[in-house]
N, C-alpha and C positions, 0 to 999 in steps of 0.2 A: 504494500500500500504506500503510495507516494505521500511524503510529508508536505511537499510544496503544493499549496492550493491556489495561489494566485496564477493567472495566465502570464505568459512571457511578456506580453505587451498589455499595459493597463489603459483602459479608456474610462473617462468620467462620464456622467450623464450628458447626453447629446453628442456622444462620440468625440468628446474633447480629449486631446492628449494632455497629460498632466504637466509635462515640462514646458512645452512650447505654447500650450493653449490653443493649438490649431486643431481643426476638424476637417473631414473630407470636403474637398473643393477649395481649401485655402492655399494649397501648395502647388507650385508649378514644377514641371520636370527639371527645369534649369534652376540651380540654387547657388547663391553666393553666401558663404559663411563669414562672419566677421567676429572679432573679439568684443567689439564695443557697441552698445545700444545706440550711441550717437551716430555711428556710421550707417545704421539702418535708417534712422530718421533722415539723415542727409541724402541717402540714396534716392529718396522720393523725388528729388529735383532732377534726377537723371532719367526717370521713367516718364513715358508719354502719358501714362494714366495709372493711378493706383486703384486696384480693385478690392484688395483686402488689407486691413490693418489688424494685427493681433498683438496685444501686449499681455504677456503672461504675469506681469506684476512683480517680477524680480529681475534676474539678469537678462532674460530672453524677451526680445520683441521681434516681430516678423512683419514684413510687408510683401505683398505680391502685386505686380502690375505689369504693364506692357512696355517692352523696349523694342522699338522698331516693329511693333505689331506682334512680338513674341512674348508670351507670358514668362516672367522671371520672378523668383522669390529671393528675398534677402533676409537673412535671419542672424541675430547675434547669438553665438553659441557660448559666449563667455570665455574664460581663460582656463586652459588645462584640458588634458585628454579626457578625463572622466565626464565633465559637463558637455564637452563637445560631442562625445560619443552618444550621450543621452539625446541631444538635440538631433543628431543625424539619424538615429534609429527612428525617431518619431516622424521626421520629414521623409524618410524612405517609405515608411508605412503609408504615408499620405500622398505618395506619388513622385517624390524627388528622385531623379535619375542621374544627373550630372552635378557634382559638387565641386566648387572652387573656394578654397580658403583665401581670403585677403587678410594678410597678417604682417607681422614684423619679426625681425630676427637679429641675433647678435652674431657677427661674422667671427670665424676662427682662423682665417687666413689673412696674411698681411696685404695681399693684393686685392682684397675686396674692400671697396671704399664705402663710406657713409653715403647713403642715398642710392646705392646700387640695388638691383633686384636679384634675388635668389629664387630660382624655380626648381624645386626638388625633383629629381628623378626617383628618389627613394629616401627613406629615413631610418636611422638606427632606432630600434624600439627600446629605448632606455627609459621607459615609463611603466607604470603598473597596470594600466587599463587593458592593453591588448593581449595580455596573457590569458584573459578570459575568452578571447575570440579565437586564438590560434596558438599552436605550439611555438616555442622559442625560435626555432629555425625558419618559421614562416616569414617571408620578406614583406616589408611595407613599401610598395612600389606604386609610383604614379602611372596612370595610363599614358603610354607614349604619345598618343594623339593629343591628349590634354597638355602635355609638356610642350609639344611642338606649337600648338595653337597659342598658348600663353607666351612662349618665348617670342614668337613672331609678333604678337600684339604689343608686348612690352617694348620690344626694340623699335617697332613702328612709332611708338609714343615717345621715343627719344631716350630710352633708358639703357644703361649698361647692364647686361643680363649675364648671370652665372647659372649654369645648370649642373647638377650633381647631387651627391648624397649629403643630407643634413643629419642632425641628431635631435630627437625629441626627448625631453626630460620632464620630470614631475615638478621641479621647483625652480623658480627664478634665482634663488640664492643657493639653496643647499646643493643642487646638482650642477650648477653652471659656474660656480666660483671656486671650485676645487682644482688646484694646480695640476695634479696628476692626470685628471680627466681632460682638461683643456689641452695639455701636452699630448696625451695619447691620441685624441681625435684630430688635433692639428696635424700630427705626424702621419695620420691615415688619410689626410687630404679631405676630411669632412669640412664642408663649406661653412656651416653655421649651426646654431642651436636655437631651439624654440620649444613650445610646449603642447602643440596640438597635432602636427602633421602626421605622425606615425599612426595615431588613432584614426584620423580621417581616412588615410589610405587603407588601413587594415579593415575598418568597418566596410568601406566601399567594396573591397575585394571579396570579403566573406558574404556580403549581401548582394553581390553581383550587380553593382552599379559602378559609375565612373567617378574618379576624383583626381584632383591635383591642387596645387597651391602656388600663390605668388606672394613673396615675402620681401618687404622693404627692410634694408639694412639700416637700423637706427643705432647700432653700437658695434664695436669690434673688441673682442675680449683680449686680443694680443697687441693691439695698438693703444688701448685704453680710452678711446673715444666713445662717447655715448650721449645720445640726446637727453636722456634723463639726468645726466650730469651737467647739462647746459651746452653741449656741443651740437651744433646744427639742429636746434630745437624746432625749426620749421618743418623738419621731417615728420615729427609726430603731429604737429599742428595742422599740416595741410597735405603733404605728399603721401602719407600713409593712406589717406582716403582716395587720393588720385588714382591709385591702382584700380579702383572700381570702374573707371571709365573704360579701360582697355579689357578688363575682365568681362564686362557685359558684351563687348564686341566679340570676344573670343567664344563666349558661351553660345551666342547665336550661330556662329560658324560651326561649332561642335554639334549643335542640335542636328544639323543636316547629315553629319558624318556618323554620329553614334546612335541616334534614336530612329 
């Protein structure tokens, strides 16, 4: 007799999902994930029309609208692999099929400059969430077509782009400020570190959807520069969000190729 009585996916009355507050009909196949609620609100200005607004009342808010006539959803998934995986699970259940994370990252290579864009081909699963999805040897890999589309769109927008392997960790301080780990992954030519991408890629692969990410470099662990320390603060204030413009263009192109 099974001890577990709750279903795998919980729905509240009215078929409302508990983390996102979304219900059937609220979510488009094309989804942008952000860390910040403010970026969801600001994204409304880039859409031709907003058809749904859902505010779950905590970290998560979601809008769906039309971009060039194509339905697109933008949702704040918060910070960290655990919350991001919760949001993704619900959005997949409601019809999400292509997921792009718009985020920030700290570089671990000297030749990656503040303001550059990192587009991961894969991520080291150095966080705790994805062990519940797949064994340790299972890779967290971006769909190659998503990588190509994002790299092309980011370069067309005038950005310096780096593609390659990154590292996803659970903590901004505990796991990203320890010398031996920075040295190890620097020497392995890992480009940068952040807190969500491995979960996004693993959830996508195991749920048979598509995913990738575009990450603005707002710090460099080996040069000591960081926007949060006062270096190039405009990156956080404006250019972090600017990724949204080329991501929306890339998503519309990917729709015709992947769906």
